[in-house]
C-alpha positions, 0 to 999 in steps of 0.5 A: 891643877896644882898650881891653881889649887895652890893659888885658891888656897893661898887667896883663902889664906889671905882672906883668913880662912886656913885649911890643915894639910890633912884637909887639903889632901882629901880636897885634891883627892876628892876633886880627881876623876873617876878614871883615878879613883883606883889610885885614890883608894890606893893612897887612902889605904897606904898612906896616912893622910894625916901626915902625908905632905901635900908635895908627896901627894903631888908627886904620886899623882904626876907619877901616876899621870905619866904611867897613864899617858905611857900606857895610852901611847902603847895602845895607840902604837899597837892599834895602827893598821896598814892600808893598801891600795887596791890595784885592778886590771882590766881584763879582756873579759870586762872589755868584752862585757862592755862592748856587749852592753853598748852593742844591746843599747844600740839595738834597742835604741834602733828599734825604738826609732823604727 
């Protein structure tokens, strides 16, 4: 994001439009997604935006992004579940049930044939 932003700012500077450091910092903070709003608020309240260098802002945002990714990885590892295979043995009672069912169906068939 910072590379694209710098490219746009440099192109505008070549066209004669230049921005102060404070305006550039505010534009970057304004374009961040809502998930970053706590960090944006912390930067706005903690630092003087008129003297905050663009590089320091970038470093702060990159640190925050790395921290967020680490937390996501930890959460993903905690959510892993274990799936166990089910093993079912056929018992004699199940075999008896099947034989009974087949014999009942056969009796019905014989009755219908008579």
